[in-house]
C-alpha positions in Angstrom: -14.4 67.6 166.2 -17.3 69.9 166.2 -17.5 73.4 168.5 -20.7 74.2 171.1 -19.7 77.7 171.5 -19.1 80.5 169.4 -15.7 81.8 171.0 -13.9 78.4 170.5 -15.0 78.3 166.2 -13.9 82.1 166.7 -10.1 81.0 167.7 -10.2 77.8 165.8 -10.7 79.9 162.4 -7.9 82.4 163.7 -5.6 79.4 163.9 -6.6 78.5 160.4 -6.0 81.9 158.8 -2.1 81.8 160.1 -2.2 78.1 158.6 -3.7 79.7 155.3 -1.3 82.4 155.3 1.5 80.0 155.5 0.0 78.0 152.6 -0.6 80.9 150.5 3.5 81.5 151.0 4.2 78.0 150.3 2.0 78.0 147.3 3.5 81.4 145.7 7.1 79.5 146.1 5.7 76.5 144.1 4.6 78.4 141.4 8.0 80.2 141.1 9.5 77.1 141.1 7.3 76.0 138.3 7.9 78.8 136.3 11.9 78.5 137.0 11.8 74.6 136.1 10.0 75.9 132.8 12.6 77.7 132.1 15.1 75.4 132.7 13.5 72.8 130.8 13.5 75.2 127.4 17.0 76.2 127.8 18.1 72.6 128.2 16.3 71.5 125.1 17.7 74.5 123.4 21.5 73.5 124.5 20.2 69.7 123.5 19.8 70.5 120.0 22.9 72.6 119.8 24.9 69.8 120.9 23.5 67.6 118.0 24.1 70.2 115.8 27.2 70.8 116.5 28.1 66.6 116.3 26.6 66.3 113.1 29.1 69.5 111.8 31.9 67.1 113.5 30.9 64.5 111.8 30.4 65.7 108.4 33.9 67.3 108.8 35.7 64.1 109.6 34.4 62.3 106.2 36.1 65.2 104.2 39.7 64.7 106.6 42.1 62.4 104.4 44.8 60.7 106.0 44.3 61.2 109.3 45.6 58.9 111.9 42.7 56.0 112.3 43.7 55.4 116.0 42.5 59.1 117.3 39.4 58.7 114.4 38.5 55.5 116.6 38.7 57.2 119.5 36.4 60.1 118.2 33.8 57.5 116.8 33.7 56.0 120.3 33.4 59.4 122.2 30.5 60.4 119.9 29.0 57.4 120.6 29.2 57.8 124.2 28.2 61.3 123.8 25.2 60.4 122.1 24.0 58.0 124.6 24.8 60.9 127.2 22.2 63.4 125.1 20.1 60.7 125.3 19.6 60.1 128.8 19.4 64.2 129.3 16.9 64.0 126.9 14.2 61.1 128.9 13.9 63.7 131.7 12.4 66.4 129.6 9.2 67.1 128.0 8.6 65.9 124.7 6.1 66.7 121.8 3.2 64.7 121.0 2.8 62.5 117.4 0.3 63.4 115.1 -2.1 60.9 116.4 -1.8 62.1 120.1 -2.7 65.3 118.9 -5.5 64.9 117.0 -7.2 62.5 119.4 -6.0 64.7 123.0 -5.0 68.3 121.5 -1.9 69.7 122.4 -1.7 68.1 125.9 1.5 67.1 127.6 2.3 63.5 128.4 5.4 63.3 129.0 6.3 61.5 132.6 9.5 62.6 133.8 9.8 61.0 136.5 11.8 57.3 136.3 9.6 55.3 139.0 6.5 56.9 137.4 7.3 55.4 133.7 8.0 52.5 135.8 4.5 52.3 137.0 2.7 53.5 133.7 4.5 50.9 131.9 3.2 48.2 134.7 -0.1 49.2 134.3 0.0 49.0 130.9 1.0 45.4 131.1 -2.1 44.6 133.5 -4.8 46.5 131.1 -4.0 44.0 128.7 -3.9 41.0 130.9 -7.3 42.4 132.6 -8.7 42.8 129.1 -7.7 39.6 128.2 -9.3 37.8 130.7 -12.4 39.3 130.0 -12.0 38.4 126.6 -11.7 34.8 127.2 -14.8 34.8 129.4 -16.8 36.7 126.7 -15.6 34.2 124.1 -16.1 31.2 126.1 -19.9 31.9 126.8 -20.3 32.8 122.9 -18.8 29.3 122.1 -21.5 28.0 125.0 -24.1 30.3 124.1 -25.7 31.5 120.8 -26.8 35.3 121.8 -26.5 38.2 119.1 -26.2 40.9 122.0 -23.4 38.9 123.5 -21.3 38.9 120.1 -22.1 42.5 119.7 -20.8 43.0 123.3 -17.5 41.1 122.4 -16.9 43.2 118.8 -18.0 46.3 120.7 -15.4 45.3 123.3 -12.4 44.5 120.8 -12.6 47.9 119.2 -12.6 49.8 122.5 -9.7 47.6 123.7 -7.7 48.0 120.3 -8.1 51.9 120.3 -7.4 52.6 123.9 -4.2 50.5 123.3 -3.1 52.6 120.3 -3.5 55.5 122.8 -1.6 54.3 125.6 1.3 53.0 122.9 1.7 56.8 121.9 2.4 57.7 125.2 4.7 55.1 125.6 6.1 56.3 122.7 6.6 60.0 123.9 8.2 58.6 127.0 11.0 56.7 125.4 9.4 53.4 124.4 11.3 51.6 121.6 8.3 49.9 120.4 8.4 49.2 116.9 5.9 50.6 113.9 4.7 47.7 112.9 3.7 46.5 116.4 1.4 49.9 116.7 0.7 49.9 113.1 -0.6 46.0 114.4 -3.4 47.8 116.7 -4.7 50.2 114.1 -5.0 47.2 111.5 -6.7 45.0 114.6 -9.3 48.3 115.6 -10.3 48.6 111.9 -10.7 44.5 111.9 -12.9 44.6 115.4 -14.9 47.4 113.5 -15.5 45.4 110.3 -16.3 42.4 112.4 -18.8 44.3 114.2 -20.8 45.5 111.5 -20.7 42.4 109.7 -24.6 41.1 108.9 -26.5 38.3 110.7 -26.1 35.5 108.0 -25.1 32.1 107.2 -21.5 33.0 106.5 -21.2 34.7 109.9 -22.0 31.5 111.7 -19.8 29.5 109.7 -16.7 31.5 110.9 -18.2 32.4 114.5 -16.9 28.9 116.1 -13.3 29.3 114.6 -13.3 33.2 115.5 -14.1 32.4 119.1 -11.5 30.1 119.8 -9.3 32.3 118.1 -9.5 34.8 120.6 -9.6 32.1 123.5 -5.8 31.3 122.1 -4.7 34.7 121.7 -6.3 35.4 125.3 -3.9 32.6 126.8 -1.0 33.6 124.8 -1.3 37.5 126.0 -1.6 36.3 129.3 1.9 34.1 128.7 3.2 37.5 127.5 2.3 39.2 130.2 3.9 37.1 133.1 7.1 37.0 130.6 6.9 41.1 130.9 6.6 41.3 134.2 9.7 39.5 135.0 11.5 41.8 132.4 10.4 44.5 134.2 11.8 44.0 137.7 15.1 42.7 136.0 15.4 45.8 133.8 14.5 48.2 137.1 16.7 45.8 139.5 19.9 46.3 136.9 18.8 50.0 136.4 18.8 49.6 132.3 18.1 52.1 130.1 14.6 51.6 127.8 12.6 51.0 130.5 9.4 51.9 128.3 9.7 48.7 126.2 6.9 46.6 125.8 6.4 43.1 124.9 8.4 41.2 122.1 11.0 44.5 122.2 13.8 45.2 124.3 15.0 41.9 124.9 18.4 41.2 126.6 20.6 38.2 125.9 19.7 36.7 129.3 16.3 36.9 128.9 16.5 34.2 125.4 15.7 31.2 127.5 12.5 33.0 128.5 11.7 34.2 124.6 12.3 30.8 123.3 9.8 29.4 125.3 7.6 32.2 124.4 7.9 32.0 120.5 6.5 28.3 119.8 3.2 30.1 121.1 3.4 33.3 119.3 4.0 31.7 115.9 1.1 29.1 116.6 -1.1 32.1 117.0 0.1 33.6 113.9 -0.5 30.3 111.9 -4.0 30.6 113.1 -4.3 33.9 111.6 -3.2 32.7 108.3 -6.0 30.3 108.9 -8.5 32.8 109.2 -7.6 34.4 106.1 -7.4 31.4 104.4 -11.2 30.4 105.8 -12.7 33.6 104.9 -11.2 33.3 101.3 -13.2 30.4 101.0 -16.2 32.1 102.4 -15.9 34.6 99.8 -17.7 32.3 97.3 -20.6 31.6 99.8 -24.0 32.6 98.7 -24.3 34.9 101.6 -21.4 36.4 101.8 -21.2 40.4 101.9 -17.8 42.6 101.2 -17.1 42.5 104.9 -16.0 38.7 104.0 -13.0 39.4 101.3 -11.8 42.7 103.9 -11.6 40.3 106.6 -9.7 37.9 104.7 -6.8 40.3 103.7 -6.8 42.1 107.1 -5.8 38.4 108.7 -3.6 38.0 106.0 -1.7 41.1 106.5 -1.4 40.6 110.7 0.0 37.4 109.8 3.0 38.6 107.3 3.5 41.3 109.7 4.0 39.2 112.7 5.9 37.2 111.2 8.1 38.6 109.8 8.4 41.2 112.4 9.3 38.7 115.2 11.1 36.9 112.7 14.1 39.7 112.5 14.0 39.4 116.3 15.6 36.0 116.4 18.9 36.4 114.0 19.5 40.0 116.3 19.1 38.2 119.4 21.5 35.4 118.6 24.2 37.9 117.6 23.8 39.6 120.7 24.4 36.3 122.2 27.3 35.7 120.2 29.0 39.0 120.9 28.8 38.6 124.2 29.9 35.4 124.8 32.9 36.8 122.9 33.5 39.8 125.2 32.8 37.5 128.3 35.8 35.1 126.8 38.2 37.9 125.9 37.6 39.2 129.8 38.3 36.2 131.6 41.5 35.8 129.2 42.6 39.4 130.2 42.1 38.4 133.7 44.4 35.0 133.3 47.1 37.6 131.6 47.1 40.0 134.0 47.9 37.9 137.0 50.4 36.0 134.8 51.8 39.7 134.5 51.5 40.0 138.0 53.3 37.1 138.9 55.8 37.4 136.1 56.7 41.0 137.2 57.3 40.0 141.2 59.9 37.4 139.8 61.6 40.5 138.1 63.2 42.0 141.1 64.7 38.7 142.6 66.0 38.1 139.5 67.8 41.6 139.7 68.8 41.4 142.9 70.6 38.0 142.5 71.7 38.7 139.1 72.5 42.5 139.0 71.0 42.2 135.2 67.9 43.9 133.9 65.1 41.7 132.4 65.7 40.2 129.1 64.0 41.8 126.0 62.3 38.7 125.4 60.5 39.3 128.9 59.8 42.7 127.6 58.0 41.5 124.5 56.1 39.4 126.1 54.6 41.5 128.5 54.1 44.0 126.1 52.0 41.7 123.6 49.9 40.2 126.9 49.1 43.9 127.6 48.0 44.7 124.0 45.9 41.2 124.5 43.8 42.3 127.2 42.6 45.6 125.4 42.1 43.7 122.2 38.4 44.0 122.5 38.8 47.8 122.1 37.5 46.7 118.1 34.7 45.1 119.3 31.6 47.0 118.0 29.0 46.1 120.5 29.3 48.8 122.8 27.3 49.0 125.7 26.5 52.6 125.8 25.8 53.8 129.2 28.2 56.0 131.5 27.7 53.5 134.5 29.1 50.8 131.9 32.2 53.0 131.0 33.1 53.8 134.7 32.3 50.2 136.0 35.1 49.2 133.2 37.4 52.2 134.3 37.9 50.9 137.6 38.1 47.5 137.0 41.3 48.3 134.7 42.7 50.5 137.5 42.8 47.5 139.5 45.0 45.8 136.6 48.8 46.3 136.5 50.1 49.2 134.9 49.9 49.8 131.3 51.0 53.1 129.2 48.8 56.2 129.0 47.1 55.5 125.3 46.0 52.0 126.7 44.2 53.9 129.4 42.8 56.2 127.0 41.7 53.5 124.7 40.2 51.4 127.1 38.2 54.3 129.1 36.5 55.0 125.4 35.0 51.2 125.8 32.1 49.8 127.0 32.1 47.1 129.7 29.6 44.0 130.3 26.2 45.1 131.6 25.6 45.4 135.2 25.0 42.4 136.9 22.2 42.2 139.7 20.0 39.2 140.6 22.0 36.7 138.7 25.5 35.2 140.3 28.4 34.9 138.0 28.2 31.3 137.4 24.4 31.3 136.2 25.5 33.8 134.0 27.9 32.1 132.7 25.7 29.2 132.2 22.9 31.4 130.5 25.5 32.9 128.1 
């Protein structure tokens, strides 16, 4: 709203001056808090390093101890694992140093995302970026199949170079913020950047035109597979967020849980077909090496496609047995918990019958019944030997609260129970559906 007289403008300016003083005070408070936060972050990082150093000293000392109580050693090992998980969770809320690649590209700029929701948003935007560029690449590849225009070919090659360069930067930022992306998948995009650059400078010869159609069909197929990956990863992201699981910065291919196995098994055939297509490209380019107009780009591209095929196949194949082992491990843990629940109910009914026996006969329970109860109690806690610990404080607390609802047991059993992680927290999936998926 605009004013028509000077007095009103002067009055409004005076009111604005009062508001500005309040803003100035607020800004000074904000700057003071920022300095305080920086000091606290530095202090936390120093204490984290101190904790890890002391843990390493204790672990080295334990290796030299002989004739020690094995039960106490196992308890300490489990406590160490839990402490490492707690330190890792603390570290996620603190800024981290950039890697060498980011320092070269961006300099010493802080790219740490400290807010958990902001991390999810950045991860979600990363997947959407891949989807949008895949759609654009799909359209350009189809157009290049229909028409033969050199400018469109070069535009498509330049898009591939820019796309993979951007992916390497974004994935480096994800790595700084806790992503568990394997080294190969990052290297894969560096190699793809080189490959796209070599394609961009490949001269317009007959050898290129013999490979051109095959390469465009390859990009059409890869775009479709990347769409399937996006749909799969979006579902994984939302489920991880609902369940409150760790490692929320994982990207496609990594970070699978056992209840995601059916989605992964659907995706695997398409992935392997894409890898075989890369092998076929390497084979076709190898034969083109003997073409009369072949240039140095042909053997280089053949080698690069072969490296991509080998790396993708080996890395993805290594995930499969790992996920199968996790599936079997969770099946065993689920069976043990069900068995423990049945035993606890039997113990409850047996203990409720003891007072009536005492009142009717005036005798204490027999040694046979005591032995049976003790063995059942030990069986309930037999999963302490399981090596597949879920190292989150939430699961430890949940498992402890579950055990507190069961019949009374000895203090040693309680201590051992607290040191063992439980099942992953169930979110959207019912118990019946969980049993089926396992």
